[in-house]
ZAMARGU-4260 file (C-alpha; in steps of 0.2 Angstrom, whole numbers, plus 5000, padded with zeros to 4 digits):
<rodrens>
0) 4680/5789/5152 | 4668/5806/5151 | 4657/5810/5136 | 4649/5826/5133 | 4637/5832/5120
5) 4641/5842/5105 | 4636/5861/5113 | 4644/5856/5128 | 4660/5853/5119 | 4658/5868/5108
10) 4656/5879/5121 | 4674/5872/5128 | 4684/5873/5111 | 4678/5889/5104 | 4684/5899/5121
15) 4702/5893/5119 | 4716/5885/5109 | 4710/5869/5104 | 4723/5855/5100 | 4720/5843/5085
20) 4729/5829/5075 | 4727/5824/5059 | 4715/5814/5052 | 4715/5797/5044 | 4709/5792/5026
25) 4709/5774/5031 | 4695/5766/5023 | 4689/5755/5038 | 4686/5771/5045 | 4673/5777/5036
30) 4658/5769/5044 | 4665/5772/5061 | 4664/5791/5058 | 4648/5792/5051 | 4640/5783/5065
35) 4652/5793/5077 | 4644/5808/5068 | 4627/5802/5067 | 4627/5797/5089 | 4634/5811/5092
40) 4649/5805/5102 | 4664/5814/5106 | 4680/5812/5115 | 4686/5827/5128 | 4702/5817/5130
45) 4716/5827/5120 | 4729/5814/5113 | 4747/5818/5117 | 4755/5821/5100 | 4745/5837/5095
50) 4748/5855/5088 | 4742/5872/5094 | 4728/5878/5084 | 4717/5894/5086 | 4700/5892/5081
55) 4694/5909/5071 | 4677/5908/5064 | 4675/5926/5062 | 4680/5926/5044 | 4663/5916/5041
60) 4653/5930/5045 | 4638/5930/5032 | 4640/5950/5027 | 4658/5946/5022 | 4652/5934/5006
65) 4642/5945/4994 | 4657/5956/4989 | 4668/5942/4982 | 4653/5934/4974 | 4651/5949/4966
70) 4668/5957/4963 | 4674/5941/4953 | 4659/5939/4943 | 4663/5939/4923 | 4660/5960/4921
75) 4646/5956/4907 | 4634/5948/4919 | 4640/5959/4936 | 4625/5971/4934 | 4612/5955/4931
80) 4619/5946/4947 | 4619/5963/4956 | 4601/5964/4951 | 4597/5945/4957 | 4604/5948/4972
85) 4591/5961/4978 | 4577/5950/4979 | 4568/5948/4998 | 4560/5933/5003 | 4543/5938/5000
90) 4547/5940/4982 | 4552/5921/4982 | 4533/5918/4989 | 4539/5908/5003 | 4527/5895/5009
95) 4519/5893/5026 | 4519/5874/5026 | 4536/5872/5020 | 4539/5857/5031 | 4527/5846/5023
100) 4533/5833/5012 | 4529/5832/4995 | 4526/5813/4996 | 4508/5814/4992 | 4508/5825/4977
105) 4504/5819/4961 | 4522/5820/4954 | 4530/5809/4966 | 4515/5797/4966 | 4518/5795/4946
110) 4536/5793/4948 | 4535/5779/4961 | 4523/5770/4950 | 4533/5771/4935 | 4549/5768/4944
115) 4544/5752/4952 | 4536/5745/4936 | 4555/5749/4928 | 4565/5742/4943 | 4554/5730/4950
120) 4558/5735/4967 | 4546/5740/4981 | 4541/5759/4982 | 4545/5758/5001 | 4564/5761/4997
125) 4561/5776/4988 | 4563/5793/4998 | 4552/5807/4996 | 4558/5826/4993 | 4554/5836/5009
130) 4552/5854/5008 | 4542/5867/4998 | 4543/5869/4980 | 4543/5889/4985 | 4559/5887/4997
135) 4571/5900/4991 | 4586/5886/4992 | 4586/5869/4985 | 4599/5856/4991 | 4603/5841/4978
140) 4612/5827/4986 | 4617/5810/4975 | 4607/5794/4983 | 4599/5788/5001 | 4607/5774/5008
145) 4601/5760/5022 | 4612/5768/5036 | 4597/5775/5044 | 4585/5771/5058 | 4570/5768/5046
150) 4574/5763/5028 | 4555/5762/5024 | 4543/5776/5018 | 4556/5791/5022 | 4561/5807/5014
155) 4577/5814/5010 | 4579/5825/5025 | 4581/5811/5038 | 4592/5816/5053 | 4595/5799/5057
160) 4605/5798/5040 | 4624/5802/5043 | 4623/5814/5027 | 4610/5823/5028 | 4610/5824/5047
165) 4626/5835/5046 | 4617/5849/5033 | 4603/5848/5046 | 4614/5852/5062 | 4621/5865/5051
170) 4604/5875/5049 | 4596/5868/5035 | 4579/5859/5036 | 4564/5856/5024 | 4558/5873/5034
175) 4569/5883/5023 | 4576/5872/5009 | 4570/5859/4997 | 4580/5844/4997 | 4580/5832/4982
180) 4592/5817/4976 | 4599/5813/4959 | 4593/5796/4962 | 4579/5792/4974 | 4580/5773/4977
185) 4591/5767/4993 | 4607/5760/4991 | 4622/5750/4998 | 4637/5762/4995 | 4652/5753/4989
190) 4667/5746/4997 | 4677/5761/4986 | 4672/5777/4978 | 4661/5772/4963 | 4645/5774/4953
195) 4630/5764/4961 | 4621/5767/4946 | 4632/5760/4933 | 4622/5742/4932 | 4605/5751/4930
200) 4595/5751/4913 | 4596/5767/4904 | 4576/5767/4906 | 4578/5767/4925 | 4592/5781/4926
205) 4582/5789/4914 | 4565/5790/4925 | 4577/5796/4942 | 4584/5808/4931 | 4568/5814/4923
210) 4559/5816/4941 | 4575/5824/4948 | 4573/5838/4932 | 4555/5838/4937 | 4559/5844/4954
215) 4570/5858/4949 | 4561/5865/4935 | 4544/5863/4946 | 4555/5873/4962 | 4554/5890/4965
220) 4573/5891/4972 | 4585/5905/4968 | 4600/5897/4975 | 4604/5878/4971 | 4616/5869/4982
225) 4624/5853/4973 | 4637/5841/4974 | 4634/5835/4957 | 4645/5847/4948 | 4651/5837/4933
230) 4634/5833/4928 | 4626/5850/4931 | 4640/5859/4920 | 4634/5850/4905 | 4619/5861/4906
235) 4619/5875/4893 | 4616/5892/4899 | 4627/5892/4913 | 4640/5904/4917 | 4653/5897/4928
240) 4668/5905/4939 | 4677/5903/4956 | 4675/5914/4970 | 4691/5917/4980 | 4688/5920/4998
245) 4700/5923/5012 | 4714/5910/5014 | 4714/5907/4995 | 4698/5897/4997 | 4689/5893/4981
250) 4671/5889/4978 | 4665/5887/4960 | 4649/5894/4956 | 4637/5895/4940 | 4625/5909/4936
255) 4609/5900/4926 | 4606/5915/4913 | 4592/5918/4901 | 4599/5927/4886 | 4615/5936/4880
260) 4625/5947/4891 | 4619/5964/4885 | 4600/5958/4891 | 4605/5944/4903 | 4594/5940/4919
265) 4601/5928/4931 | 4587/5916/4938 | 4596/5904/4949 | 4615/5904/4957 | 4621/5886/4958
270) 4635/5883/4972 | 4644/5868/4972 | 4651/5858/4986 | 4658/5843/4992 | 4646/5827/4995
275) 4645/5827/5015 | 4649/5810/5013 | 4667/5815/5008 | 4669/5824/5023 | 4670/5807/5031
280) 4685/5802/5020 | 4693/5819/5022 | 4690/5824/5041 | 4703/5838/5039 | 4701/5857/5043
285) 4705/5863/5025 | 4692/5853/5016 | 4681/5859/5030 | 4685/5876/5029 | 4680/5876/5011
290) 4664/5867/5013 | 4658/5881/5027 | 4662/5893/5013 | 4650/5884/5000 | 4637/5882/5012
295) 4638/5899/5019 | 4637/5908/5001 | 4622/5899/4997 | 4614/5902/5014 | 4618/5920/5013
300) 4611/5922/4995 | 4594/5913/5001 | 4595/5923/5015 | 4594/5908/5028 | 4600/5909/5045
305) 4612/5894/5047 | 4626/5889/5060 | 4640/5898/5052 | 4656/5887/5052 | 4648/5873/5058
310) 4660/5860/5048 | 4676/5868/5053 | 4670/5865/5071 | 4665/5848/5067 | 4683/5844/5061
315) 4692/5850/5076 | 4681/5838/5084 | 4683/5823/5074 | 4701/5826/5073 | 4702/5826/5093
320) 4695/5809/5094 | 4710/5796/5096 | 4700/5781/5095 | 4680/5775/5095 | 4675/5775/5113
325) 4676/5759/5123 | 4660/5747/5124 | 4659/5753/5144 | 4659/5771/5139 | 4641/5773/5133
330) 4624/5769/5140 | 4608/5762/5130 | 4598/5776/5140 | 4608/5789/5131 | 4608/5786/5114
335) 4596/5797/5102 | 4578/5791/5102 | 4580/5787/5084 | 4593/5774/5087 | 4585/5768/5102
340) 4568/5764/5092 | 4578/5756/5079 | 4586/5744/5091 | 4570/5740/5099 | 4561/5737/5082
345) 4574/5727/5074 | 4584/5718/5088 | 4572/5718/5104 | 4584/5729/5114 | 4575/5739/5126
350) 4588/5738/5142 | 4607/5740/5144 | 4606/5722/5149 | 4600/5717/5131 | 4614/5727/5123
355) 4629/5721/5131 | 4622/5702/5127 | 4621/5706/5109 | 4639/5717/5108 | 4654/5707/5101
360) 4669/5705/5114 | 4681/5719/5110 | 4668/5730/5098 | 4661/5746/5102 | 4645/5752/5102
365) 4647/5764/5087 | 4654/5748/5078 | 4639/5738/5083 | 4626/5749/5077 | 4634/5753/5061
370) 4636/5735/5057 | 4618/5729/5063 | 4610/5743/5051 | 4620/5738/5036 | 4617/5721/5040
375) 4598/5724/5040 | 4599/5733/5024 | 4607/5718/5016 | 4595/5707/5023 | 4581/5719/5018
380) 4588/5717/5000 | 4588/5699/5000 | 4572/5695/5007 | 4564/5705/4992 | 4575/5695/4979
385) 4566/5680/4987 | 4551/5687/4987 | 4553/5690/4967 | 4560/5673/4967 | 4575/5677/4958
390) 4592/5687/4961 | 4595/5706/4956 | 4599/5703/4939 | 4618/5709/4934 | 4622/5724/4923
395) 4621/5712/4908 | 4606/5702/4914 | 4598/5719/4915 | 4604/5726/4896 | 4600/5709/4889
400) 4581/5710/4896 | 4580/5728/4891 | 4584/5722/4872 | 4571/5708/4873 | 4558/5721/4878
405) 4562/5732/4864 | 4560/5719/4851 | 4545/5713/4860 | 4538/5730/4857 | 4543/5733/4840
410) 4535/5717/4836 | 4518/5719/4844 | 4519/5738/4835 | 4522/5727/4818 | 4508/5715/4821
415) 4496/5729/4825 | 4502/5739/4810 | 4499/5724/4799 | 4481/5723/4804 | 4476/5740/4800
420) 4476/5747/4816 | 4488/5761/4823 | 4503/5755/4833 | 4502/5763/4850 | 4519/5765/4859
425) 4518/5768/4880 | 4531/5781/4884 | 4538/5779/4902 | 4543/5794/4912 | 4563/5791/4910
430) 4558/5794/4890 | 4547/5811/4891 | 4560/5821/4897 | 4549/5826/4914 | 4534/5833/4903
435) 4522/5819/4912 | 4525/5828/4929 | 4514/5839/4930 | 4515/5843/4949 | 4495/5847/4951
440) 4495/5849/4970 | 4506/5865/4974 | 4515/5868/4989
</rodrens>
């Protein structure tokens, strides 16, 4: 079966009517879909049960996005929004070294030290925020996973990780965007949708939230793309409304304002969109078109040139895939370099013959690589537990341990007071609201 690379397929699809089928929401297909994205594999064979659909992306031209944003803004804030939209890249003091990860800055180093002292886990599974403090756009994701080529000492914008990869293929990168997470430690995604941090102690959650808040306050970004809508909307000083574009697609935005409407000044525009992981669960055109509007609006206001309409085109490609390619349809040499390096480092696979020896009967390369990466992540976690001489504590264990630590601190304080010495309390980063993060090395 012939395979084409993505750009070759786009040339074929965008010049003619495209046939698609409806996507599957089957939970077992999520891993295959994200690895399909990761490996850039698409089939050109078209299923028999198809419907004619004309691909038309002209509605996403960058100049057609601002008028609805202003026209549908609450009247009291419309003038302030128009002033906000007048800025130019020079006004944002765009840096010249924007691709440098911020891993070496004092704030991130302090966060790593504090986080590891609380969690008891290794530093290498914390990801760094790549980009520049002076970027006009900031993208806020949720948490990193082990589904990547290198889970050690990496950063948020990792092209080998499926979710960041989609955004990078759409045109966002550390050269034009600051990338942050809500929680910075790698985790294994749950089988079903849920909060991966529900077993964390309040102290650990607060530590991560404080560093994220520090990044948001330290950044010069005038536009923020975020999937953390519910959390963000709890903040005060936000004017939130829906922008309805063509085809009745709605994108929710918030204006971060400084004062009352009479003298209001817009400091930031927040654009809410689906987390990229949601697109794996819902590979359909309606979701993808709406997401295209959200990312296009954020890019247009930040004056970043991106690949407009990428997610709609991606949906067309995925919906044309009737099934994952058979084992003999892909060669080891044609895999992306990041995947080849991972296979060599972790499985000692250096040739096609090596790969075929490891491939289970009936399994595809996509399925094999995905399961191998997930298994490696679990083994790394198990090795860490063994090194610590215990299993990772459950939620109740962590709460009990936190209470014991609190009681111990109170006892020590009382003992010192009884001896006539002042009691000193060490406040972790999660308790200080981010004030200990000074960011002494500007980007």
